[in-house]
TIRONU-782960 format. One record per residue (C-alpha): x negated, y, z. Coordinates in steps of 0.1 Angstrom, whole numbers, plus 2048, in hexadecimal, padded with zeros to 3 digits. Example, Ala and Ser with C-alpha at 12.3 -4.5 7.8 and 13.67 -1.06 7.14 Angstrom:
2
7857D384E
7777F5847
# end
This chain:
443
90D909BF2
90B8F1BD5
90E90DBBD
8F091FBCC
8DB900BCA
8E48FCBA6
8DA91FB9E
8B991ABB1
8B28FAB9D
8B990BB7C
8A2928B85
887910B8F
88A8FCB6F
88A91DB5B
86A927B6D
85A906B67
864907B42
85592AB3F
83491FB4F
833901B38
839917B1A
81D92FB25
805911B2A
80E903B08
807924AF7
7E6928B09
7DC904B02
7E490AADD
7CE928ADC
7B2916AEE
7B58F9AD6
7B4910AB8
795921AC5
7858FFACC
78E8F2AA9
77E912A9A
75F90EAAE
75C8E9AA5
7608F2A80
74490CA83
72E8F3A94
7358D8A7A
72C8F0A5E
70D8FBA71
7028D7A76
7088D0A51
6F38EEA47
6D78E3A5E
6D88C0A52
6D78CCA2E
6BB8E5A36
6A78C9A47
6AC8B2A2A
6A18CEA12
6818D3A27
6788AEA27
6818A6A02
6778C79F1
6638E1A04
6498CAA15
6428B69F5
63D8D69E2
6278E39FE
6128C39FC
60E8C79D7
6038EB9DB
5E98E19F5
5DC8C79DC
5D58E49C4
5F28E19AC
6049009A0
6258FA9B1
63D9149C0
64790A9E3
66C9119E7
67B923A04
698919A1A
6B890EA09
6CD922A21
6BB943A29
6D594DA43
6C7932A59
6A8947A5D
6BC95DA74
6C0942A8E
6A5930AA2
6AB910A8E
6A1920A6D
683932A7D
677911A8C
679900A69
66491CA5A
64B919A76
6498F4A70
6428FAA4B
627914A54
6168FDA6D
6178E0A53
6078F7A38
5EC903A50
5E48E0A5C
5E38D3A39
5CD8EFA2D
5B48EAA49
5B38C4A42
5AE8CBA1D
5928E4A24
5808CBA3C
5838AFA22
5768C5A07
5598D1A1B
5518AEA25
5528A1A02
53D8BE9F5
5238B9A11
521894A09
51E89A9E3
5058B69E8
4EE89F9FD
4F28839E3
4EA89A9C6
4CB8A89D8
4BE8849DA
4C687E9B6
4B489F9AC
4968959C1
4948739B0
49988398E
47C89B994
46587F9A0
46F86B982
46888996B
44488B97A
43F866975
44B868951
43488694A
416872958
41F854942
42286B924
3FE87792B
3F185492E
401843911
3FA84C8EC
40C82F8DC
42783E8C5
4418258CF
43B8298F4
43A84F8F1
45B84F8DE
46B83A8F9
45D850914
46A870903
48D861901
48B857926
47F87B92D
49D88991B
4B687392D
4A687C94F
4AB8A1946
4D089A941
4D2887961
4C18A4974
4D98BD964
4F88AA96F
4EA8A6992
4E18CB993
5048D5987
5158BF9A2
4FF8CE9BD
5068F19B2
52C8EA9B2
5288DF9D6
5189009E1
4F38F89DA
4DB90F9C7
4CE9059A4
4AE8FA9B5
49590999C
48992C996
477935976
465953969
47896C954
47F95B932
48C966911
4AF95F907
4A39488EB
48E934904
4AC93291C
4C2923900
4A690B8F6
4A290091A
4C88FB91D
4C88E88FC
4AE8CF909
4C58C4925
4E28B790F
4E58968FC
4EC8A58DA
4D18C08DA
4C98BA8B5
4EB8C98AC
4E48EA8BC
4DA9068A5
4CF9298B0
4D6942894
4C89628A3
4AB96F8B6
4AA98B8D0
48E99B8E5
4A299C905
499985922
4AB978941
49E983963
48C969978
4A8963992
4C295C977
4AE94795F
4B792496D
4DC92D974
4E093A950
4CE91B942
4E5904955
50491794B
4FA918926
4F18F3928
5148EB935
524900919
50F8EF8FF
5168CC90C
53C8D490D
53A8E18E9
5278C28DD
53D8A98EF
55D8B88E2
5538BA8BD
54B8A18A2
5278948A4
51F89F881
5288C4888
5108DE894
5128F38B4
5089168AB
4F992F8C3
4F79558BD
4ED9738D1
5049928D1
4F69B28E0
50D9C98F3
50A9EC902
5099DD925
4F99BB920
4F599E909
50C9818FF
50395E8F7
51D9518DE
52292B8D9
53991F8BD
5438FB8B7
5598EA89E
56D8D58B6
5918D58C2
59D8F68D0
5AD8F68F3
5D28FB8F9
5E191590F
5E190092F
5BC8F6929
5B391B923
5C4926943
5B290B957
591913946
59593994D
59E932971
57F91C976
567933963
572951977
562942996
57B9549AC
58E9359BA
57E91A9CF
5788FB9BB
5898DB9C7
5708BF9BD
58C8A69C1
5A08B59A4
5858B5989
592896978
586873974
56B873969
565896979
5628B3960
54C8CA973
53F8E0956
5568FE958
5588FC97E
5328FD981
53091A968
54992E97C
53692999C
51593598C
52795297A
53695F99B
51595A9AD
4FE96B994
516985985
51A979961
53A96F950
545953939
564951923
57293690C
592946901
58794D8DD
58A9358C0
56992F8AD
568935887
56790F882
588909895
5788FF8B5
5709138D5
55A9328D7
5499348F9
53A956902
52295A91F
51C97F926
4FE98B939
5009AE947
4E29C6944
4D89C0968
4CF99B95F
4BA9A5940
4969B093D
47A9B1924
45B99B922
4379A491B
42D9A08F7
40F98B901
417966900
41395291F
40A92E925
424919936
4298F7944
4498E2946
45C8E3966
4688C3976
4898C8963
4788CB941
4838B2927
4788A5905
4878C38F2
4748DB908
4548C8904
4598C88DE
45E8ED8E0
44A8F7900
45091C8FA
473916906
467910929
46092D940
43E931951
43791D970
41991F988
3F990A988
3D990E99B
3BA912983
3B3933970
3BA93294B
3A192F92F
3B1944913
3AA9478EE
3A69698DD
3CC9688D5
3D59648FA
3DF93F8F8
3D1925911
3B2913903
3BB8EE902
3A48D390E
3A38AF905
3B489891E
39887E91D
37787790C
38585A8FA
39D8708E8
3828868D7
3888778B5
3AE87C8B7
3BE89B8A7
3C58B78C0
3DD8D58BB
3CD8F58B1
3C79108CC
3C192E8B6
3D394F8BB
3F79568B6
3F295D891
3E393A88D
3FE9278A1
405905892
4268FD881
4438F4898
4458D18A5
4638BB89B
4848C48AB
48E8A18B4
48387D8B8
49787089B
49188C881
49E88085F
482878846
467874860
45D85186D
46084D892
43C842896
42F861884
445877899
43A8678B9
4158698AF
41988E8A9
42A8938CA
40E87F8DB
3F48988CE
40A8B48DA
40E8A48FC
3E88A0900
3E38C48F8
3FE8D290F
3F28BB92B
3D08CA92A
3DE8ED928
3F48E9946
3D68E695D
3CB909954
3E991F95A
3E593C973
3F993C993
41B94D992
42F9539B1
45095499D
44C931991
44F9219B4
46D90B9BA
48991A9CD
4929099ED
# end
């Protein structure tokens, strides 16, 4: 009996031991699987933390810089295989939402800034025009050489103020604001020259018979003025700025050469990008103080279908700027000379050489001489004993007036006295110009 019980106990213990062994083997396998899974999860968590850190420290800052207009490449995820799981896809979605939100905010801010600046520049342009009319009235009333000299200088400074306000308004989406009759290329360059500070340094070396069509005169004048101003400001004050015309089979080029400092490769790339007019201009990235010249030219070039390049070195070591006008923007003028009056944007250089100003409308019919020029009348009876400019035909046209207020070798009072006589004659002639629908200001 005892022997049977002992055998039974041994069998029971053997069974228990066998079960324990099986449980231990199974537990070991389960533990191994759990350890492997924990290891995978730890590696995944490490990759996710690393990817999140990469997003915060690298990708988003680069995206912000790109939204601010800088040429920065936004890097992709550090671990591309995470894109196969929802976590990686969610990070990419966060990046896209951030970019879209930043882009919309930037666009709203840019539109708001442009709208505000446009409204301000319209006010400045209106005041400049009113001031121009007041200066013109004072020039007609005062004959004292010293007073007239000061008025002409104020007139010239007002023209520069008007050009800068006009350029800023155009950059913000406005139109040039003026529409002139078709004008010869020489007159266009003279009109542009009159709107810069150092207009005495500009020399036109060639003459052409081509003219710019009415709708493009003011935009081309503004673009050439910006190019001339840029050439004069970036070159020595004792060096000339030369202008030439180069005919082509499909248009005409206005070539401007200066003796300043040439641009480096980065500046050339930026200038080419702005002059192309293809990209939207960020007015917040034009420098301090803002450099709007190339940006304004690019806007005008894209809008009116002409082109401008500055990627050629001038013969004097500076920059050669080329403004190319296609045939569609060119026309021919009648041979008969026309009388004209200065527009509100005219300045001292245009009044010294009034043929540089395109025709604008008036109300009274003209009284013409045999040569087709307007017959000038005296401004007042008290001025009958003062010399008046001749009004003979084109073959008897008087010698050109001085080209500047401070011409070397000519006293200032003598210069101002001559300009006073010219002013009295032109003031009388302006009241006898026939109406012209093309000279009306554009809304």
